[in-house]
Each structure stands twice: as C-alpha cells, then as structure tokens.
C-alpha angles and dihedrals in degrees: 000000000000090000092051093050092050090052091050091052090049093051100039099044097076092049090049090053092050091048091051092047092051092049091049092051091047090054091049092048091051088055088057094055117098124205112260092238091056091056097041096056096062092041092054090049091049092050090050091049091050090050091051090047091052090050091049091048089051090051091048091050090049090051090047091051090048092049090048090052091049091047091051090048090048092049091048090049092049091047090051092048091048090051091047091048090050091049091047091049090050090049090046091050090048091049091048091048091050091051092051092048091047088058096041097042126216117341118243093202130029131183130170131178138149088276105042149000118215127187119181122203135183116242111213117170133154105288099001143058138188146125136283128202119197108200131192110196109208087169116029090208088073087073114076142172110211131194116226105274086350088277134110115246096027134111134208136164122260089247091054091049092050093050094043094052098038091241124158099209131031140173130176118267137208134344126279145171134206127233135172118259120180089345094307131100113257120189117216127195116226122235116350134335122195121196121180091349097308134101106242091209132019115291113278123191095176127158090014102231100071117114128213117227127185145094133288127230090276092055096252120138114254132178151130142130109307122198096175136038090234090061092054097043091048086068089063092232120203101177132356151139138205135247139118145313133015108230106181126003125180090349092304122117113235122218112257120228109253094241090056102040109071107035123099107229142150107272141199118198135186116196147144139231123226090258092058098259113141122232120204117186133186119186120193121222149166090058111106093189092052115016131347094198128243139261117243090239091057092043091054089054089054092047091052089048089053091051097248113164100185127034138164131186114235129190111308139169113071090352095066110113136162117194126179130171093356094306134103106236101181128062108245113219093234090060089247139042117287117224109242137185100238135027133185114226134181119210120223 
C-alpha cells in the first residue's frame, strides 16, 4: 500500500503542477481583460476627433485654395496695372517728346543708335541765332569731357576734338586761362574738371563763385557751386567742367550776377529737360549782320519757354562752338574756331 501511494504521488504531482500553473495564468489573463465599455468610449472619442480634424483640414485647404485664387488674381491685377503704367509712361513720354518738338521745330539733323539719340535744331530768335542739340543718352558713356589732346596745359578746337575722338557732336566746355611756365604758354582750366568719374587735378574752389556742370554716372545733368570736394563727389559725377553762373536748378531760376545779366554775348549752355533729355545750346554773337548774342536773363526766358528744368552757363564769347558730323554749324564770333582746354563731345 505504501508503494502504491508513493507511485501515485510520483505520477500525479506533475499534472497537479501543470493544473496550478494553468489556473494561475488564467487568473492573470483575466486581470488583463478590460470591459468593452471602457475600450469603446476612447475609440468613439478618437473617431470623433479624427472626423473634426478632417473637417478642419478641409476648411484650411479651402481657405488656402481661396487665398491662392486671390493671390493669382492680385498678381494678374498688378501685372495689368504695371502694363498699363508702362503704356501710360510710354504715351506720356511720347506726349512730352511731341511738346518739346513742337517748341523746337523740325530737326535739321537726326542720329539714333543703341547709345544715343541726337536731334539738332536751328535756334532763330529776334536778335540772335544758334543751334540746339537735344540728346537722349541710352548709355551715359557716350557723353564725354575731353582735355585738349588728352593732355594738361594744351588747347585744341572743338572740331579737332570731335575728329580726334570720333565723336558725332561737340560743344566747347569750361573756362580757362593761359600763363607762362618755363618760358612756354600753359593753358589752365578754371575750377574743377571731372573725366570718367575722377578729378583730373586736385579740387579747387577758387574764386568761390564758379559752378560745376556735367552729368552723373546715370547720364543726368548735375551742377552747382561746390565749396568742398565732398560736395562734388557726392553727386557721383561722371563728366563735367566749370564756369559761371547757374541758370536754372531743380526747376528754379537762379539770380544772375549783375555783371553777367545784361550783356549780349555768344553763349554755350548745358541743360536738361524734365524727362532726362539733355539740351546743348550754342548762341552766336558779336555779329550784327547775323547774331548779336543774347543776355543771360533773356536766354533764361527762352529756356523756361522750352521747358528746360536744369541749365548751366559754360564758357562763351569766342569759345562758343557747335560741331556736328565733322562740320562747324555755328558762326564763331572770332571768324574761326578758338582753341580751348576742354570740350564736351557725344559719341555716335
């Protein structure tokens, strides 16, 4: 009996251990189970949140599409306005050009290239005659101030400067005087001369009433009385010369010094229209049978009549010269061209 019981224990014990283990796992597994209602509540909330998110994303996309449509419409509107503005500007420029031409009359010479447009007109007023060049600078480098023979101290006529440089148009430039140096005549420009953006000699404000006249690197006319180098260089000068006086600046007429106002003389003028076109004028004088010259006061009246907004008086008298196409068009008061220190030329 004892032997049988021992055998039973030996056989049953493993099954008992397996049974206990299974029952223990089942109890643990039951602890892992959640009631259905506890799982369903969060799932329903999640589904609702996802639905709301989809709706919000749809609304955002709709807003984005609407904004894109508005942006495209805005861009199209801006493009249309830009095109209209461009067309209006072109029309405005054409109207302005027509008004200028109506005042100047028909040109006697015309040239147009990728760099410049030049129209030459006769100036015929009671008591004086001369020539006007209206110049559109498409490339400011077409406008140049040149030293006589490209050397300090030298002189040459405007015609010589035009031919030497291959220019189409030329007028005389700034004032000068001649002195003896080492027993030889040496011609000196007055004030300041700028060539290719650089002062060719140290800045000189003497005698204090000289004005600078020229163009900046964009081709716009600049000028005024400069007491310091910084004032001049702040204008970003490209080319320029010096003489006296300022006639019109920023559309305002400047008072003329008494000694310059009332005398009829040959004149050379550099100026600018409101649209940026340059105006270069030479008036003959001292020739009763041709042209007696003009006072600066009367010349200013003519400039205002022509719509000029900026104007500076350059060297005049026997120096005044107007050359186009290799020919001298005006009648210099000396009966021939006077050699000068600086000339203004326009390349074709």
